[in-house]
C-alpha positions in Angstrom: 122.4 305.4 49.2 124.4 303.8 51.9 122.3 305.5 54.5 119.0 304.3 52.9 120.3 300.7 52.8 121.3 300.8 56.4 117.8 302.1 57.4 116.1 299.4 55.4 118.2 296.6 56.8 117.7 297.9 60.3 114.0 298.1 59.9 113.8 294.5 58.5 115.9 293.3 61.4 113.6 295.0 63.9 110.5 293.5 62.3 112.1 290.0 62.5 113.0 290.5 66.1 109.5 291.8 67.0 107.9 288.9 65.1 110.1 286.4 66.9 109.2 287.9 70.3 105.5 287.8 69.5 105.7 284.2 68.3 107.5 283.3 71.6 104.5 284.7 73.5 101.9 282.6 71.5 100.8 279.2 73.0 102.4 276.2 71.3 100.1 273.7 69.4 100.9 269.9 69.6 100.5 267.5 66.7 97.7 264.9 66.6 98.1 261.8 68.8 98.9 258.7 66.9 95.8 256.6 66.4 95.7 253.1 68.0 94.1 251.0 65.3 92.4 247.6 65.6 94.8 244.9 64.7 94.1 241.6 62.9 95.2 238.5 64.9 95.5 234.8 64.3 96.0 232.2 67.0 96.2 228.5 66.3 93.8 226.4 68.5 93.6 222.6 68.1 95.4 222.8 64.8 93.1 225.5 63.2 93.7 229.3 63.2 91.3 231.6 65.0 91.4 234.7 62.9 89.9 237.8 64.5 90.9 241.2 65.8 92.6 242.6 69.0 90.6 245.4 70.7 92.7 248.4 71.7 94.3 247.9 75.1 93.8 244.1 75.0 95.9 241.1 74.3 92.8 238.9 73.5 91.9 237.9 70.0 88.2 238.2 69.4 86.3 236.4 66.6 82.6 236.6 65.9 80.8 233.9 63.9 77.5 232.2 63.4 74.7 231.5 60.9 71.1 232.3 59.9 69.0 229.6 58.4 65.4 229.4 57.1 63.9 225.9 56.6 60.8 224.2 55.3 60.2 220.5 56.3 57.6 217.9 55.6 56.8 214.2 55.7 54.1 211.5 55.4 51.6 210.8 58.1 50.0 207.5 59.2 48.0 206.4 62.2 50.0 206.6 65.4 49.7 204.2 68.4 50.5 204.6 72.1 50.7 201.7 74.5 48.8 202.4 77.8 50.7 201.0 80.9 48.0 199.9 83.3 49.2 198.5 86.6 47.3 195.7 88.2 45.7 196.0 91.7 47.9 195.0 94.7 46.7 191.6 96.0 47.2 189.9 99.3 50.0 187.3 99.5 51.3 185.0 102.2 54.6 183.2 101.8 54.5 184.1 98.1 51.0 182.7 97.5 48.0 184.8 96.8 45.8 184.8 99.9 42.0 184.1 100.0 39.7 186.8 101.3 39.2 185.1 104.6 40.0 181.8 106.3 43.3 179.8 106.8 46.2 179.4 104.4 49.5 177.7 105.2 48.4 177.4 108.8 47.9 181.2 109.3 44.5 182.8 110.1 43.5 185.6 107.8 41.0 188.4 108.4 38.3 189.3 105.9 40.7 192.0 104.6 43.2 189.3 103.7 45.7 190.1 106.4 47.2 187.8 109.0 45.0 187.8 112.1 46.6 188.9 115.4 49.8 190.1 113.7 51.3 193.2 115.4 50.5 196.4 113.5 48.4 194.7 110.9 44.7 194.5 110.1 44.8 197.7 107.9 43.9 197.8 104.3 45.6 195.4 101.9 47.7 198.1 100.2 49.3 199.1 103.5 51.2 195.9 104.4 54.2 195.5 102.1 55.3 192.3 103.7 52.2 190.4 102.6 51.2 192.0 99.3 52.5 192.2 95.8 51.7 194.1 92.6 49.7 192.2 90.0 51.1 192.1 86.5 50.8 195.1 84.2 48.3 195.0 81.3 48.1 197.4 78.4 46.0 198.4 75.5 46.9 200.6 72.5 45.3 203.9 71.7 45.2 205.0 68.0 45.7 208.5 66.9 44.5 209.4 63.4 46.8 211.4 61.1 44.2 213.7 59.6 44.6 216.5 62.2 48.4 216.4 62.4 50.7 218.8 60.6 52.6 217.5 57.5 54.4 220.8 56.7 56.4 223.1 58.9 58.7 226.1 58.9 61.7 226.9 61.1 64.1 229.7 61.5 67.3 229.9 63.5 69.9 232.5 64.4 73.1 231.2 65.8 75.5 233.8 67.2 78.9 232.8 68.6 82.2 234.3 69.6 85.7 233.2 70.6 88.1 235.0 73.0 91.6 233.6 72.6 94.9 234.6 74.1 98.4 233.0 74.2 99.8 231.8 77.5 103.0 229.9 78.5 100.9 226.7 78.6 99.1 227.2 75.3 96.0 229.1 74.1 93.4 230.2 76.7 90.1 229.9 74.9 86.5 231.0 75.7 83.9 230.0 73.3 80.1 230.7 73.4 77.1 230.2 71.2 73.6 231.6 71.6 70.8 230.1 69.5 67.4 231.6 68.9 64.8 229.3 67.2 61.2 229.7 66.2 58.9 227.6 64.1 55.5 226.2 63.5 54.0 223.0 62.1 55.7 219.8 61.2 59.0 218.8 63.0 60.1 222.4 63.8 63.3 223.3 65.6 61.7 225.8 67.9 58.4 226.9 69.5 56.0 229.1 67.6 56.7 232.1 69.9 60.5 231.6 69.6 63.1 230.7 72.2 66.7 231.4 73.0 69.3 229.3 74.8 73.0 228.7 75.3 74.0 226.0 72.8 77.7 226.0 73.9 79.7 228.0 76.4 83.1 226.6 77.7 86.7 227.4 78.6 89.7 225.4 77.4 93.3 225.8 78.6 96.2 223.4 78.9 94.1 220.4 78.3 91.2 221.5 80.6 87.7 221.9 79.3 84.9 223.3 81.5 81.4 224.3 80.6 78.7 223.3 78.1 80.6 221.6 75.3 80.4 218.6 72.9 80.5 215.3 74.7 83.8 213.4 74.6 81.8 210.2 74.3 80.4 210.9 70.8 82.4 210.4 67.6 80.3 211.7 64.7 77.4 213.3 66.5 74.0 212.9 64.8 74.7 212.8 61.1 75.5 214.7 58.0 72.6 217.2 58.3 69.8 218.2 60.6 68.1 214.8 60.9 70.1 212.1 62.7 71.2 208.6 62.0 71.7 206.2 64.9 74.6 207.7 66.8 74.6 209.4 70.2 74.3 213.1 69.2 75.7 215.1 72.1 77.6 217.3 69.6 74.9 219.0 67.6 72.3 219.1 70.2 71.8 218.2 73.9 75.4 219.0 74.7 76.3 218.2 78.4 77.8 220.5 81.0 81.2 218.9 81.7 84.6 219.1 83.3 87.3 217.3 81.4 91.0 216.9 80.9 92.7 215.9 77.6 96.2 214.7 77.4 97.9 214.9 74.0 100.7 212.5 73.2 101.9 213.8 69.8 101.3 212.3 66.4 97.6 213.1 66.7 97.0 210.8 69.6 95.1 212.0 72.7 93.1 210.7 75.7 90.4 212.3 77.7 88.6 211.7 81.0 85.4 213.7 81.6 82.6 214.2 84.1 79.4 215.0 82.1 75.9 215.9 83.2 72.9 213.7 82.9 69.2 214.5 83.1 66.1 212.8 84.6 63.4 211.2 82.6 59.6 210.9 83.2 58.1 213.7 85.2 61.4 214.8 86.7 64.0 216.8 84.8 67.6 217.6 85.5 70.5 219.3 83.9 71.0 219.0 80.1 72.9 216.0 79.0 72.2 212.3 78.5 68.7 211.0 79.2 67.6 208.8 82.1 64.3 207.7 80.7 61.4 205.7 82.1 58.3 204.3 80.4 55.6 204.3 83.0 55.1 205.9 86.4 58.7 205.6 87.5 60.3 208.8 88.6 63.9 210.0 88.8 65.3 209.4 92.3 67.8 212.2 92.3 71.2 213.2 90.9 74.0 211.4 92.7 76.8 211.0 90.2 77.8 212.4 86.8 78.3 210.3 83.7 82.0 209.3 83.7 83.4 209.3 80.2 86.8 208.1 78.9 88.0 208.3 75.3 90.9 207.7 73.0 91.3 209.6 69.8 93.7 209.8 66.8 93.7 212.5 64.1 96.1 212.1 61.2 96.3 212.8 57.5 94.5 209.6 56.6 91.5 210.4 58.8 90.4 209.9 62.4 89.5 207.1 64.8 87.7 207.1 68.2 87.0 204.7 71.1 85.1 205.8 74.2 83.2 204.4 77.2 80.8 205.8 79.8 79.5 204.8 83.2 76.0 206.1 83.8 74.2 206.1 87.1 70.5 205.2 87.1 68.3 206.0 90.1 64.5 205.6 90.1 61.5 205.1 92.2 58.8 202.6 91.1 56.0 205.2 91.3 53.4 202.6 92.4 51.6 202.1 95.8 53.5 202.1 99.0 52.8 198.4 99.5 55.0 197.5 96.5 57.3 200.5 96.4 60.8 199.7 95.0 63.8 201.8 94.3 66.6 201.3 91.8 70.2 202.4 92.1 72.6 200.8 89.5 75.2 201.7 87.0 74.7 201.4 83.2 77.4 201.3 80.7 78.0 202.1 77.0 80.8 202.2 74.4 81.2 204.1 71.2 83.7 203.5 68.4 84.3 204.8 64.9 86.7 205.4 62.1 86.6 207.9 59.3 88.9 207.8 56.2 89.7 210.7 53.9 89.6 210.0 50.1 92.8 211.3 48.5 91.4 211.2 45.0 88.4 213.3 46.1 89.6 216.2 48.2 87.0 217.1 50.9 85.5 213.6 50.7 85.4 210.9 53.4 83.7 207.6 54.4 83.2 206.2 57.9 81.6 203.7 60.1 80.5 204.0 63.7 78.8 201.9 66.3 77.6 202.0 69.9 76.5 199.5 72.5 74.7 200.2 75.8 73.3 198.5 78.9 70.9 200.6 81.0 72.3 203.7 79.3 69.9 203.8 76.3 70.6 207.3 75.2 74.2 206.4 74.4 73.1 203.7 72.0 72.0 206.4 69.5 68.6 204.8 69.0 66.5 207.6 70.8 68.2 210.2 68.6 67.3 208.8 65.2 65.5 211.1 62.7 64.1 213.9 64.9 64.3 212.0 68.2 61.0 210.2 67.9 62.1 206.8 69.2 61.3 205.1 65.9 57.8 206.5 65.4 58.7 208.6 62.4 56.4 211.7 62.3 54.3 210.1 65.0 53.4 207.1 62.8 52.9 203.6 64.2 54.2 202.5 67.6 57.4 203.9 69.1 60.2 201.7 70.4 60.2 200.9 74.2 63.3 202.9 74.9 64.3 203.6 78.6 67.1 203.0 81.1 64.8 200.8 83.3 61.3 199.6 83.8 59.5 198.4 86.9 57.6 195.1 86.4 55.7 195.2 89.6 57.5 192.6 91.8 59.0 194.1 95.1 62.7 194.1 95.3 63.5 192.4 92.0 61.0 194.0 89.6 63.3 196.0 87.5 63.8 195.1 83.8 66.9 196.5 82.0 67.6 197.1 78.3 70.4 196.4 76.0 70.6 198.6 72.9 73.1 198.9 70.1 73.5 200.5 66.6 75.8 200.6 63.7 76.1 203.2 61.0 77.9 203.7 57.7 78.2 207.1 55.9 80.0 208.9 53.1 80.4 212.5 52.0 81.6 213.2 48.5 82.6 216.6 47.1 81.7 216.0 43.4 82.5 219.6 42.4 83.6 222.8 44.0 80.0 223.9 44.9 78.3 220.5 45.2 78.6 217.9 48.0 76.6 214.7 48.3 76.2 212.5 51.3 74.8 209.0 51.9 74.0 207.4 55.3 72.5 204.1 56.6 71.9 202.9 60.2 70.6 199.7 61.9 69.9 199.2 65.6 68.2 196.9 68.1 66.8 197.2 71.6 66.0 194.2 73.8 64.9 193.8 77.4 65.9 191.3 80.1 64.4 190.6 83.6 60.9 190.9 82.3 57.8 189.1 83.8 55.4 186.7 82.1 52.8 189.4 81.6 55.2 192.2 80.7 54.3 195.1 78.5 57.9 195.5 77.4 58.8 194.6 73.8 61.9 194.3 71.7 62.6 196.5 68.7 64.7 196.7 65.6 64.9 199.7 63.2 66.9 201.0 60.2 67.4 204.4 58.6 68.6 205.3 55.1 68.9 208.7 53.5 70.9 211.3 51.6 72.0 214.9 51.8 72.9 217.4 49.0 74.7 220.7 49.7 75.1 223.4 47.0 77.2 226.5 47.7 76.8 228.9 44.7 78.8 231.7 46.5 80.9 231.8 49.6 79.0 231.5 52.9 75.7 230.6 51.2 74.4 227.0 51.4 71.4 225.4 49.9 70.8 222.0 51.6 68.3 219.2 50.9 68.0 216.0 53.0 65.6 213.0 52.7 65.6 210.2 55.3 63.4 207.1 55.7 63.1 205.0 58.9 61.3 201.6 59.5 60.8 200.1 62.9 59.4 196.7 64.0 58.3 196.1 67.6 57.5 192.6 68.9 54.1 192.1 70.6 54.4 192.3 74.4 53.0 189.5 76.5 50.8 191.8 78.5 49.0 193.3 75.5 45.2 193.2 75.8 43.2 193.7 72.7 40.3 196.2 72.6 37.5 197.0 70.2 39.4 200.1 69.1 42.7 198.1 68.5 41.9 194.4 68.3 45.4 193.3 67.2 48.9 194.5 68.1 50.2 197.3 65.9 53.9 197.0 66.2 55.3 198.7 63.1 56.3 202.3 62.5 57.7 203.9 59.3 57.8 207.1 57.4 60.0 209.6 55.6 60.8 213.2 56.2 62.5 215.8 54.1 64.0 219.2 54.8 65.1 222.1 52.6 67.1 225.0 54.1 68.9 228.1 53.1 71.8 229.1 55.3 74.0 232.2 55.4 77.2 231.6 57.4 79.3 234.4 58.8 
C-alpha cells in the first residue's frame, strides 16, 4: 500500500513538473490595452461655458453647433418707382459765366466751339477743357414698375454649421470659432439664390483680448432686431459681418473697452471686402481702399442688463464718374455713433426692454436706415420710391460738387417670455436722412421713415422653434428740385410703404 501511494504521488509530481515545463515554453499573452475614451469638457469663455469633447491626444475642447431652418415669406405689392439720374451736358464757361457760341465775352475772344481764341493748347472740343467748362445741373424722371409680375410669396432654406475649438492658456482661453452657411430660396424676399450658395458667416480667433477674423462688429449694439427682418439699427452682427482686428480691455465689474479696425466695401459698380457700405447714387465709383473703418466702444454687462456706446471713423473715396472736363474726386472722413441700453425684467425671467439709436455723417450704413426690413432702403417689397441713401453724391460742379448726408435713427423694443414655451416681442423704429451741399436743381431728396412690428416664438420641445414675424414700414420722400415730370409719371411719387411676414421652423443643435 505504501509502495502504491509512493508511485501515485511520484507520478503526480512528474506530471506537474512536465506541465510546468511545457507552460514555460508557450508564448505569453498580454491583456488588452486600456481604451482612451473621448472625454467631455467645459471651458468658460466670456462668462458662458463651452461644453464639448476632447479628442484623444488633444488638449482642445471641440464643440459642434448650428441650425436648420425652413421658411415661407410674403408681403403686399404696389407700384414701384425709380428716379433716373440724368446728367446735363457740359457747357462752355468763362470766368464762371456761360459762354456764347462765338464772339467776345468779358474782353476775351471765343471760337465757334466756345473756347478762348489763341489760348495755348485750346481750341479742342468743349468737353476737353476743364478750366472753362462746367457740368449742367442734373435732371431726373421717375420710372414706374408695376407689381403684377413681381413675386408676393417665397420660400427659403438655410443650413448653418459651426464649431468652436477652445483650450486653456496662461492668458485665458484660446478660441477659434467658425460658421458656414448654405442658403437657397426662390420667390419673394428669399435669403439665398435659387441654385443655393455657401459662404463663411463668421470665422475668428480670440485670445487675451485679441479678436481677429470675420466677426460681429464692435460698433453695433443690438444688431438688426428680434428676428430675421430688421428694425433701424446697424446690423453687422446677424449679417454683413466685417473682417476685423480688435483688442478688448476688461476692467472688472462687467466694464470693457474695445478698439477695432474693421473692413468696408465699395458701393456702385465697384465692390470691396465685406463690411460697411460706401454707397453712391449715380455714376460715382469707389476710388479705392485706403483706410479701414476705425471703431471704438465702451460696454457694460451686469445683472440689471447691458449698455453700449461706440463711434466710428469711415473713409469715403469716390470719383465723380462724369466727363473728364468736370471730373472730381472725393476723399473725406465720415463719422457715426451708436448707443443703447437694455434692462432685464426681474419679474419676468428671460424678458427685457431696450432702446438704441445711431447718428451718422457721410457714413450712412451706420445709421441703420439702409438695413431696415430686408435692406430695401425704405421701398418695402419694391413698393414706391426708395430713400436717397448714400455716403456722397456728385452735384456736377467741379471741385465743390459733393453733397453729403446726415442720417439718424432711434428704436425701442421689448421681448417678453409669457410662458416657458412662448416668447413675444415688440419693436418700433423711426429715422431720417437729410442732404447738405446740394445745388438748386438737385435730384437729392430728404426722407423719413418708421417701422413697427412684432415677433412670436413658440418652443414646444427643446431645440425646436416655430417663429412668426410681421413688420410694417412707411417712408416719405420730399420732392427733389431737379424732378421733371413725364407723361408716364406726371407728378412726384415720394411715398413707399408695405408689410411683410415670415413663418419659419428651426431645429437647433
